[in-house]
MIDOSE-1310 file (N, C-alpha, C; in nm, 2 decimals, decimal comma, always signed):
residues 248
xxxx	+7,24/+1,97/+31,12/+7,26/+2,08/+31,22/+7,13/+2,10/+31,30; +7,14/+2,12/+31,43/+7,02/+2,15/+31,51/+6,98/+2,29/+31,50; +6,86/+2,32/+31,45/+6,81/+2,46/+31,43/+6,68/+2,48/+31,50; +6,67/+2,60/+31,56/+6,54/+2,64/+31,62/+6,49/+2,76/+31,54
xxxx	+6,37/+2,75/+31,50/+6,31/+2,86/+31,42/+6,19/+2,92/+31,50; +6,19/+3,05/+31,52/+6,08/+3,12/+31,58/+6,00/+3,20/+31,47; +5,88/+3,16/+31,45/+5,79/+3,22/+31,36/+5,74/+3,13/+31,25; +5,61/+3,13/+31,22/+5,56/+3,04/+31,12/+5,48/+3,12/+31,02
xxxx	+5,52/+3,24/+30,99/+5,46/+3,32/+30,88/+5,51/+3,27/+30,75; +5,49/+3,35/+30,65/+5,52/+3,30/+30,51/+5,67/+3,26/+30,49; +5,76/+3,34/+30,54/+5,90/+3,31/+30,53/+5,94/+3,20/+30,63; +5,90/+3,21/+30,75/+5,94/+3,11/+30,85/+5,88/+2,97/+30,81
xxxx	+5,76/+2,96/+30,76/+5,71/+2,83/+30,72/+5,79/+2,76/+30,61; +5,83/+2,84/+30,51/+5,91/+2,78/+30,41/+6,05/+2,74/+30,46; +6,11/+2,82/+30,55/+6,24/+2,78/+30,61/+6,22/+2,65/+30,69; +6,11/+2,63/+30,76/+6,09/+2,51/+30,84/+6,09/+2,39/+30,74
xxxx	+6,01/+2,40/+30,64/+6,00/+2,28/+30,55/+6,13/+2,26/+30,47; +6,19/+2,36/+30,42/+6,31/+2,34/+30,34/+6,43/+2,29/+30,42; +6,45/+2,35/+30,53/+6,56/+2,31/+30,61/+6,55/+2,17/+30,67; +6,42/+2,13/+30,71/+6,40/+1,99/+30,76/+6,42/+1,90/+30,64
xxxx	+6,37/+1,93/+30,52/+6,38/+1,84/+30,41/+6,53/+1,83/+30,37; +6,61/+1,93/+30,40/+6,75/+1,92/+30,37/+6,83/+1,83/+30,47; +6,76/+1,78/+30,57/+6,83/+1,69/+30,66/+6,86/+1,75/+30,80; +6,82/+1,88/+30,82/+6,85/+1,94/+30,95/+6,75/+1,90/+31,06
xxxx	+6,79/+1,90/+31,18/+6,70/+1,87/+31,29/+6,63/+2,01/+31,33; +6,51/+2,02/+31,29/+6,45/+2,16/+31,31/+6,34/+2,15/+31,41; +6,34/+2,25/+31,50/+6,24/+2,27/+31,60/+6,18/+2,41/+31,57; +6,04/+2,42/+31,57/+5,98/+2,54/+31,53/+5,87/+2,58/+31,64
xxxx	+5,87/+2,71/+31,66/+5,77/+2,76/+31,76/+5,71/+2,89/+31,71; +5,59/+2,92/+31,76/+5,53/+3,05/+31,73/+5,48/+3,11/+31,86; +5,41/+3,22/+31,85/+5,36/+3,29/+31,96/+5,24/+3,23/+32,03; +5,18/+3,14/+31,96/+5,05/+3,08/+32,00/+5,06/+2,94/+32,06
xxxx	+5,18/+2,88/+32,05/+5,20/+2,75/+32,11/+5,20/+2,64/+32,01; +5,27/+2,53/+32,04/+5,29/+2,42/+31,95/+5,17/+2,36/+31,89; +5,06/+2,36/+31,97/+4,93/+2,29/+31,93/+4,87/+2,37/+31,81; +4,91/+2,49/+31,78/+4,86/+2,57/+31,67/+4,94/+2,56/+31,54
xxxx	+5,05/+2,49/+31,55/+5,13/+2,47/+31,43/+5,07/+2,36/+31,34; +5,03/+2,38/+31,22/+4,97/+2,28/+31,14/+5,06/+2,16/+31,11; +5,00/+2,04/+31,09/+5,07/+1,92/+31,07/+5,14/+1,93/+30,93; +5,08/+2,00/+30,84/+5,15/+2,01/+30,70/+5,28/+2,08/+30,71
xxxx	+5,30/+2,17/+30,80/+5,42/+2,24/+30,82/+5,53/+2,15/+30,87; +5,49/+2,04/+30,94/+5,58/+1,95/+31,00/+5,61/+1,82/+30,91; +5,55/+1,83/+30,79/+5,56/+1,71/+30,71/+5,70/+1,67/+30,67; +5,80/+1,76/+30,67/+5,93/+1,73/+30,63/+6,02/+1,68/+30,75
xxxx	+5,95/+1,67/+30,87/+6,02/+1,62/+30,98/+6,05/+1,72/+31,10; +6,01/+1,84/+31,08/+6,03/+1,94/+31,19/+5,94/+1,91/+31,31; +5,98/+1,96/+31,43/+5,91/+1,93/+31,55/+5,85/+2,06/+31,60; +5,72/+2,06/+31,64/+5,66/+2,18/+31,70/+5,69/+2,18/+31,85
xxxx	+5,74/+2,29/+31,90/+5,78/+2,31/+32,04/+5,74/+2,44/+32,09; +5,77/+2,47/+32,22/+5,75/+2,60/+32,27/+5,87/+2,69/+32,23; +5,85/+2,82/+32,26/+5,96/+2,91/+32,23/+6,09/+2,88/+32,31; +6,07/+2,84/+32,43/+6,18/+2,81/+32,52/+6,25/+2,69/+32,46
xxxx	+6,18/+2,59/+32,42/+6,24/+2,47/+32,36/+6,31/+2,49/+32,23; +6,25/+2,58/+32,15/+6,31/+2,61/+32,02/+6,45/+2,67/+32,04; +6,47/+2,74/+32,15/+6,60/+2,81/+32,17/+6,69/+2,74/+32,27; +6,67/+2,61/+32,28/+6,75/+2,53/+32,37/+6,81/+2,41/+32,29
xxxx	+6,94/+2,39/+32,32/+7,02/+2,28/+32,26/+7,01/+2,29/+32,11; +7,04/+2,40/+32,05/+7,05/+2,42/+31,91/+7,18/+2,49/+31,87; +7,22/+2,47/+31,75/+7,34/+2,53/+31,69/+7,32/+2,66/+31,62; +7,19/+2,67/+31,57/+7,16/+2,80/+31,50/+7,01/+2,83/+31,53
xxxx	+6,98/+2,96/+31,54/+6,85/+3,01/+31,56/+6,81/+3,10/+31,45; +6,69/+3,08/+31,39/+6,64/+3,17/+31,29/+6,52/+3,25/+31,35; +6,53/+3,38/+31,34/+6,42/+3,46/+31,39/+6,34/+3,51/+31,27; +6,22/+3,46/+31,26/+6,14/+3,50/+31,14/+6,01/+3,56/+31,20
xxxx	+6,02/+3,67/+31,27/+5,92/+3,74/+31,34/+5,92/+3,88/+31,30; +5,81/+3,96/+31,31/+5,81/+4,10/+31,28/+5,92/+4,17/+31,37; +5,98/+4,27/+31,31/+6,09/+4,34/+31,38/+6,05/+4,40/+31,51; +5,93/+4,44/+31,52/+5,88/+4,50/+31,65/+5,88/+4,40/+31,76
xxxx	+5,88/+4,27/+31,73/+5,87/+4,16/+31,83/+6,01/+4,12/+31,88; +6,12/+4,18/+31,82/+6,25/+4,14/+31,86/+6,28/+4,16/+32,00; +6,24/+4,28/+32,06/+6,27/+4,30/+32,20/+6,20/+4,20/+32,29; +6,09/+4,15/+32,25/+6,01/+4,05/+32,33/+6,09/+3,92/+32,35
xxxx	+6,17/+3,88/+32,25/+6,23/+3,75/+32,27/+6,38/+3,77/+32,31; +6,42/+3,89/+32,34/+6,56/+3,91/+32,39/+6,60/+3,83/+32,51; +6,51/+3,82/+32,61/+6,55/+3,73/+32,73/+6,58/+3,59/+32,69; +6,51/+3,53/+32,60/+6,53/+3,40/+32,55/+6,66/+3,39/+32,48
xxxx	+6,69/+3,48/+32,39/+6,81/+3,48/+32,31/+6,93/+3,50/+32,41; +6,92/+3,57/+32,51/+7,03/+3,60/+32,61/+7,08/+3,47/+32,67; +7,00/+3,36/+32,67/+7,04/+3,23/+32,73/+7,12/+3,15/+32,64; +7,13/+3,19/+32,51/+7,20/+3,11/+32,42/+7,35/+3,12/+32,44
xxxx	+7,42/+3,01/+32,41/+7,57/+3,02/+32,42/+7,62/+3,11/+32,31; +7,74/+3,17/+32,34/+7,79/+3,27/+32,25/+7,81/+3,22/+32,11; +7,84/+3,09/+32,09/+7,87/+3,03/+31,96/+7,75/+2,99/+31,88; +7,63/+3,00/+31,94/+7,51/+2,98/+31,87/+7,49/+3,09/+31,76
xxxx	+7,46/+3,05/+31,64/+7,44/+3,14/+31,53/+7,30/+3,19/+31,53; +7,28/+3,32/+31,54/+7,15/+3,38/+31,54/+7,13/+3,45/+31,41; +7,03/+3,41/+31,33/+7,00/+3,47/+31,20/+6,87/+3,54/+31,20; +6,87/+3,67/+31,16/+6,75/+3,75/+31,16/+6,70/+3,77/+31,02
xxxx	+6,57/+3,75/+31,00/+6,51/+3,76/+30,87/+6,42/+3,89/+30,86; +6,42/+3,97/+30,96/+6,31/+4,08/+30,97/+6,35/+4,20/+30,88; +6,25/+4,28/+30,86/+6,26/+4,41/+30,79/+6,18/+4,51/+30,87; +6,21/+4,64/+30,86/+6,14/+4,74/+30,93/+6,03/+4,80/+30,83
xxxx	+5,91/+4,79/+30,87/+5,80/+4,85/+30,80/+5,71/+4,93/+30,90; +5,72/+5,06/+30,90/+5,65/+5,14/+31,00/+5,50/+5,11/+31,01; +5,43/+5,08/+30,89/+5,29/+5,06/+30,90/+5,26/+4,94/+30,99; +5,35/+4,84/+31,00/+5,33/+4,72/+31,08/+5,40/+4,73/+31,21
xxxx	+5,52/+4,78/+31,22/+5,60/+4,78/+31,34/+5,59/+4,91/+31,42; +5,51/+5,01/+31,37/+5,51/+5,14/+31,44/+5,64/+5,21/+31,42; +5,65/+5,33/+31,45/+5,77/+5,41/+31,42/+5,88/+5,38/+31,53; +5,99/+5,34/+31,49/+6,11/+5,31/+31,58/+6,20/+5,43/+31,56
xxxx	+6,22/+5,51/+31,65/+6,28/+5,64/+31,64/+6,43/+5,62/+31,59; +6,50/+5,53/+31,65/+6,64/+5,51/+31,61/+6,65/+5,48/+31,46; +6,57/+5,39/+31,41/+6,57/+5,35/+31,27/+6,53/+5,47/+31,18; +6,42/+5,54/+31,23/+6,38/+5,66/+31,15/+6,49/+5,76/+31,14
xxxx	+6,58/+5,76/+31,24/+6,69/+5,86/+31,24/+6,81/+5,81/+31,17; +6,80/+5,69/+31,11/+6,91/+5,64/+31,02/+6,98/+5,52/+31,07; +6,95/+5,47/+31,19/+7,02/+5,35/+31,24/+6,99/+5,23/+31,14; +7,09/+5,16/+31,11/+7,08/+5,04/+31,03/+6,99/+4,94/+31,10
xxxx	+6,89/+4,88/+31,03/+6,79/+4,80/+31,10/+6,86/+4,68/+31,18; +6,96/+4,62/+31,12/+7,02/+4,50/+31,18/+7,11/+4,54/+31,30; +7,16/+4,66/+31,30/+7,23/+4,71/+31,42/+7,14/+4,74/+31,53; +7,02/+4,78/+31,50/+6,91/+4,80/+31,60/+6,88/+4,66/+31,66
xxxx	+6,86/+4,56/+31,57/+6,83/+4,43/+31,62/+6,94/+4,38/+31,71; +7,07/+4,39/+31,67/+7,18/+4,35/+31,76/+7,18/+4,42/+31,89; +7,14/+4,55/+31,89/+7,13/+4,63/+32,01/+7,03/+4,57/+32,11; +6,91/+4,53/+32,05/+6,81/+4,48/+32,13/+6,84/+4,34/+32,19
xxxx	+6,91/+4,26/+32,11/+6,95/+4,13/+32,15/+7,07/+4,12/+32,23; +7,16/+4,22/+32,22/+7,29/+4,22/+32,29/+7,39/+4,12/+32,25; +7,38/+4,08/+32,12/+7,47/+3,98/+32,07/+7,49/+3,99/+31,91; +7,59/+3,93/+31,86/+7,60/+3,94/+31,71/+7,49/+3,85/+31,64
xxxx	+7,46/+3,89/+31,52/+7,37/+3,82/+31,44/+7,42/+3,81/+31,30; +7,35/+3,73/+31,22/+7,36/+3,73/+31,07/+7,23/+3,77/+31,02; +7,23/+3,83/+30,90/+7,11/+3,88/+30,83/+7,09/+3,80/+30,70; +6,98/+3,73/+30,69/+6,96/+3,65/+30,57/+6,81/+3,63/+30,55
xxxx	+6,77/+3,60/+30,43/+6,63/+3,57/+30,39/+6,54/+3,69/+30,41; +6,60/+3,81/+30,43/+6,51/+3,93/+30,45/+6,49/+3,99/+30,31; +6,57/+3,95/+30,21/+6,57/+4,02/+30,08/+6,51/+3,94/+29,97; +6,41/+3,85/+30,01/+6,34/+3,78/+29,90/+6,20/+3,77/+29,94
xxxx	+6,11/+3,78/+29,85/+5,96/+3,77/+29,87/+5,93/+3,63/+29,91; +5,82/+3,62/+29,99/+5,79/+3,48/+30,04/+5,74/+3,39/+29,93; +5,68/+3,45/+29,82/+5,64/+3,36/+29,71/+5,76/+3,31/+29,64; +5,86/+3,39/+29,62/+5,98/+3,35/+29,55/+6,06/+3,25/+29,63
xxxx	+6,07/+3,27/+29,76/+6,13/+3,17/+29,85/+6,07/+3,04/+29,84; +5,93/+3,04/+29,84/+5,86/+2,91/+29,84/+5,86/+2,84/+29,71; +5,88/+2,91/+29,60/+5,86/+2,84/+29,47/+5,98/+2,84/+29,37; +6,08/+2,93/+29,40/+6,19/+2,95/+29,30/+6,33/+2,89/+29,34
xxxx	+6,33/+2,81/+29,45/+6,46/+2,74/+29,49/+6,50/+2,64/+29,38; +6,63/+2,64/+29,35/+6,68/+2,55/+29,25/+6,81/+2,48/+29,30; +6,85/+2,37/+29,23/+6,97/+2,30/+29,26/+7,09/+2,39/+29,24; +7,20/+2,37/+29,31/+7,32/+2,44/+29,28/+7,37/+2,43/+29,14
xxxx	+7,42/+2,54/+29,09/+7,47/+2,55/+28,95/+7,36/+2,56/+28,84; +7,24/+2,57/+28,88/+7,13/+2,58/+28,79/+7,14/+2,73/+28,73; +7,14/+2,74/+28,60/+7,15/+2,87/+28,54/+7,03/+2,96/+28,58; +7,06/+3,08/+28,62/+6,96/+3,18/+28,67/+6,91/+3,16/+28,81
xxxx	+6,98/+3,07/+28,89/+6,95/+3,05/+29,03/+6,95/+3,19/+29,10; +6,85/+3,21/+29,18/+6,84/+3,34/+29,26/+6,95/+3,34/+29,37; +7,01/+3,46/+29,38/+7,11/+3,48/+29,49/+7,05/+3,56/+29,60; +7,09/+3,53/+29,72/+7,04/+3,60/+29,84/+7,16/+3,66/+29,92
xxxx	+7,15/+3,79/+29,95/+7,26/+3,86/+30,03/+7,25/+3,81/+30,17; +7,37/+3,79/+30,23/+7,39/+3,74/+30,37/+7,49/+3,84/+30,43; +7,45/+3,90/+30,54/+7,54/+3,99/+30,61/+7,58/+3,93/+30,75; +7,70/+3,95/+30,79/+7,75/+3,90/+30,92/+7,88/+3,96/+30,95
xxxx	+7,92/+3,96/+31,08/+8,05/+4,01/+31,12/+8,14/+3,90/+31,16; +8,09/+3,80/+31,22/+8,17/+3,68/+31,27/+8,18/+3,58/+31,16; +8,30/+3,51/+31,14/+8,32/+3,41/+31,04/+8,22/+3,30/+31,05; +8,20/+3,25/+31,18/+8,11/+3,14/+31,19/+7,96/+3,17/+31,16
xxxx	+7,92/+3,29/+31,20/+7,78/+3,34/+31,16/+7,77/+3,34/+31,01; +7,87/+3,40/+30,94/+7,86/+3,40/+30,79/+7,86/+3,27/+30,73; +7,95/+3,18/+30,78/+7,96/+3,05/+30,71/+7,83/+2,96/+30,73; +7,77/+2,97/+30,85/+7,65/+2,89/+30,88/+7,53/+2,95/+30,81
xxxx	+7,52/+3,08/+30,81/+7,41/+3,14/+30,74/+7,41/+3,11/+30,59; +7,53/+3,12/+30,53/+7,54/+3,10/+30,39/+7,51/+2,96/+30,35; +7,56/+2,86/+30,44/+7,53/+2,72/+30,41/+7,38/+2,69/+30,42; +7,32/+2,75/+30,51/+7,17/+2,73/+30,52/+7,09/+2,79/+30,41
xxxx	+7,14/+2,91/+30,37/+7,07/+2,97/+30,25/+7,08/+2,88/+30,13; +7,20/+2,82/+30,11/+7,22/+2,73/+30,00/+7,12/+2,61/+30,01; +7,10/+2,57/+30,13/+7,01/+2,45/+30,15/+6,86/+2,49/+30,12; +6,83/+2,62/+30,11/+6,69/+2,66/+30,07/+6,68/+2,69/+29,92
xxxx	+6,78/+2,64/+29,84/+6,77/+2,65/+29,70/+6,82/+2,78/+29,64; +6,90/+2,86/+29,71/+6,94/+2,99/+29,67/+7,10/+3,00/+29,67; +7,15/+3,08/+29,59/+7,30/+3,11/+29,60/+7,32/+3,21/+29,71; +7,40/+3,18/+29,80/+7,44/+3,27/+29,91/+7,55/+3,37/+29,86
xxxx	+7,52/+3,50/+29,88/+7,62/+3,60/+29,84/+7,65/+3,68/+29,96; +7,78/+3,68/+30,00/+7,82/+3,76/+30,12/+7,81/+3,91/+30,09; +7,73/+3,98/+30,16/+7,71/+4,12/+30,13/+7,79/+4,21/+30,22; +7,86/+4,16/+30,32/+7,94/+4,24/+30,40/+7,90/+4,24/+30,55
xxxx	+7,95/+4,34/+30,62/+7,92/+4,35/+30,76/+7,78/+4,39/+30,79; +7,74/+4,37/+30,92/+7,61/+4,41/+30,96/+7,59/+4,56/+30,95; +7,69/+4,64/+30,97/+7,68/+4,78/+30,95/+7,65/+4,82/+30,81; +7,69/+4,74/+30,71/+7,66/+4,76/+30,57/+7,53/+4,69/+30,52
xxxx	+7,46/+4,62/+30,61/+7,34/+4,55/+30,57/+7,22/+4,63/+30,53; +7,24/+4,77/+30,54/+7,13/+4,85/+30,49/+7,12/+4,84/+30,33; +7,23/+4,79/+30,27/+7,22/+4,76/+30,13/+7,13/+4,65/+30,08; +7,08/+4,58/+30,18/+6,98/+4,47/+30,15/+6,84/+4,50/+30,22
xxxx	+6,83/+4,62/+30,27/+6,70/+4,66/+30,34/+6,59/+4,69/+30,23; +6,47/+4,70/+30,27/+6,36/+4,74/+30,18/+6,39/+4,88/+30,11; +6,37/+4,88/+29,98/+6,40/+5,00/+29,91/+6,53/+4,99/+29,83; +6,61/+4,89/+29,86/+6,74/+4,88/+29,80/+6,73/+4,80/+29,67
xxxx	+6,82/+4,82/+29,57/+6,81/+4,74/+29,45/+6,82/+4,59/+29,47; +6,89/+4,54/+29,57/+6,90/+4,40/+29,60/+6,78/+4,34/+29,67; +6,69/+4,42/+29,71/+6,58/+4,38/+29,80/+6,46/+4,32/+29,71; +6,43/+4,20/+29,72/+6,32/+4,13/+29,66/+6,31/+4,15/+29,51
xxxx	+6,43/+4,15/+29,44/+6,43/+4,17/+29,30/+6,48/+4,04/+29,23; +6,50/+3,94/+29,30/+6,53/+3,80/+29,24/+6,65/+3,81/+29,15; +6,76/+3,85/+29,20/+6,88/+3,87/+29,11/+6,97/+3,74/+29,12; +7,05/+3,72/+29,02/+7,15/+3,62/+29,02/+7,28/+3,67/+29,09
xxxx	+7,37/+3,58/+29,12/+7,50/+3,62/+29,18/+7,57/+3,72/+29,10; +7,57/+3,71/+28,97/+7,64/+3,81/+28,88/+7,57/+3,95/+28,89; +7,44/+3,95/+28,92/+7,37/+4,08/+28,93/+7,37/+4,13/+29,07; +7,40/+4,05/+29,17/+7,39/+4,09/+29,31/+7,49/+4,20/+29,35
xxxx	+7,62/+4,18/+29,31/+7,72/+4,27/+29,35/+7,70/+4,41/+29,31; +7,67/+4,44/+29,18/+7,64/+4,57/+29,13/+7,51/+4,63/+29,20; +7,42/+4,55/+29,23/+7,29/+4,59/+29,29/+7,32/+4,64/+29,43; +7,40/+4,57/+29,51/+7,44/+4,61/+29,64/+7,52/+4,74/+29,64
xxxx	+7,61/+4,75/+29,54/+7,69/+4,87/+29,53/+7,61/+4,99/+29,49; +7,50/+4,97/+29,42/+7,42/+5,09/+29,37/+7,32/+5,14/+29,48; +7,31/+5,08/+29,59/+7,22/+5,12/+29,69/+7,25/+5,26/+29,74; +7,15/+5,35/+29,76/+7,16/+5,48/+29,81/+7,08/+5,49/+29,94
xxxx	+7,15/+5,50/+30,05/+7,08/+5,49/+30,18/+6,97/+5,59/+30,20; +6,99/+5,71/+30,16/+6,89/+5,81/+30,19/+6,76/+5,79/+30,11; +6,77/+5,71/+30,00/+6,65/+5,69/+29,92/+6,57/+5,57/+29,96; +6,62/+5,49/+30,05/+6,55/+5,36/+30,09/+6,41/+5,38/+30,15
xxxx	+6,39/+5,47/+30,25/+6,26/+5,49/+30,31/+6,15/+5,52/+30,21; +6,18/+5,62/+30,12/+6,08/+5,66/+30,02/+6,04/+5,55/+29,92; +6,14/+5,47/+29,88/+6,12/+5,36/+29,79/+6,04/+5,25/+29,87; +6,08/+5,22/+29,99/+6,01/+5,12/+30,07/+5,86/+5,16/+30,08
xxxx	+5,83/+5,28/+30,12/+5,70/+5,33/+30,14/+5,62/+5,33/+30,01; +5,68/+5,36/+29,90/+5,61/+5,36/+29,77/+5,58/+5,22/+29,74; +5,67/+5,12/+29,76/+5,63/+4,98/+29,74/+5,52/+4,94/+29,82; +5,51/+4,97/+29,94/+5,40/+4,94/+30,03/+5,27/+5,00/+29,97
xxxx	+5,27/+5,12/+29,93/+5,15/+5,19/+29,88/+5,10/+5,12/+29,75; +5,19/+5,08/+29,67/+5,15/+5,01/+29,54/+5,09/+4,88/+29,58; +5,15/+4,80/+29,67/+5,10/+4,67/+29,71/+4,96/+4,69/+29,77; +4,94/+4,79/+29,86/+4,81/+4,81/+29,92/+4,71/+4,85/+29,83
xxxx	+4,74/+4,93/+29,73/+4,64/+4,97/+29,63/+4,60/+4,85/+29,55; +4,69/+4,76/+29,51/+4,66/+4,65/+29,43/+4,58/+4,54/+29,51; +4,63/+4,52/+29,64/+4,58/+4,41/+29,71/+4,48/+4,45/+29,82; +4,47/+4,57/+29,86/+4,37/+4,61/+29,95/+4,42/+4,62/+30,10
xxxx	+4,54/+4,56/+30,12/+4,60/+4,56/+30,25/+4,75/+4,54/+30,24; +4,82/+4,55/+30,35/+4,97/+4,53/+30,34/+5,02/+4,40/+30,38; +4,93/+4,30/+30,39/+4,98/+4,17/+30,44/+4,96/+4,06/+30,34; +4,87/+4,07/+30,25/+4,85/+3,97/+30,15/+4,96/+3,96/+30,05
xxxx	+5,01/+3,84/+30,02/+5,13/+3,83/+29,93/+5,09/+3,83/+29,78; +5,15/+3,91/+29,70/+5,11/+3,91/+29,56/+5,17/+3,79/+29,48; +5,12/+3,77/+29,36/+5,19/+3,68/+29,27/+5,34/+3,71/+29,27; +5,42/+3,60/+29,26/+5,56/+3,63/+29,27/+5,61/+3,71/+29,16
xxxx	+5,57/+3,69/+29,04/+5,63/+3,76/+28,93/+5,58/+3,91/+28,93; +5,45/+3,93/+28,96/+5,40/+4,07/+28,97/+5,48/+4,14/+29,07; +5,49/+4,08/+29,19/+5,56/+4,15/+29,30/+5,71/+4,19/+29,26; +5,78/+4,10/+29,20/+5,92/+4,12/+29,16/+5,92/+4,24/+29,06
xxxx	+5,83/+4,24/+28,96/+5,83/+4,34/+28,86/+5,81/+4,48/+28,93; +5,71/+4,49/+29,02/+5,69/+4,61/+29,09/+5,81/+4,66/+29,17; +5,87/+4,57/+29,24/+5,98/+4,61/+29,33/+6,10/+4,65/+29,24; +6,12/+4,58/+29,13/+6,23/+4,62/+29,04/+6,21/+4,76/+28,98
xxxx	+6,08/+4,79/+28,94/+6,05/+4,92/+28,89/+6,08/+5,03/+28,99; +6,06/+5,00/+29,11/+6,07/+5,11/+29,22/+6,22/+5,12/+29,26; +6,28/+5,00/+29,29/+6,41/+5,00/+29,36/+6,53/+5,01/+29,27; +6,52/+4,97/+29,14/+6,64/+4,96/+29,05/+6,64/+5,08/+28,95
C-alpha cells in the first residue's frame, strides 16, 4: 500500500520504520523538510519527501502531529481523493496544544479533527505509549499481544486502519464510531494501558467521559514530576503502571 506519513516524532518514527519493513511504500515528511529526516529512519525503505509529496498519490495518510497542528495541514488534506484513508494519531493535551474551547466544552477530540479537516478519518495509534509501540510489537497469535483500539465510521477507513495496526505488531480492536472515540482518549482505561484483546472491550465500556480530563491532567502532572517536563518519554513499564493506576 502507498502510505504518506506526516510527522517524525516518537510515534511517527516507529510507524515509518514498521510499515516500511512490512512491505508498504512509505513516504514521510516533517515540518522542517526532507533533508532533516535522519537516514536511520529511512533504513527500512521509506522515502523522505516534502509535505506536499507525502500527501500525493497515496492510498492512506497517517497524521502523527500535535493536535494543534491539524488546522495547518487542512489545505493539503483537502486535495486528497475521497477514498484516501486518513488516520489520525493525535491526542489533546492543553499544556502542549493550548486550550481548544470546543474540546474543553466536551466535543470529542476526533470529531474536532474531522471538523478541521472537513472529511472522515480513522483514529488509531493514539492509545499506546511511544515506548510500547517501539518495543512491544509481536507476531499475530502471540499470547499477551497488545491490542489497539481503532475508531472509524466508514468501512474502508476501518478496514485499512485495522490492517495497518496489525502490521505494526498489535491486535487491532474496532472500538466503534468516531463519535465514540472518546473511550480511547487520554484518561480512559483503554488509553496507554497495554491491554490484550480480551481486556480491551471491558476497558472501553468502563470509560466515564466526565472523568477523562482530570485523569489526563493527573497523568501529565505525575510524568512531569518524575521527568521534569512533559515531553520526555518514560520507561515503558513505569509509564504503563502509572497510567493504569490513574485510569483503571
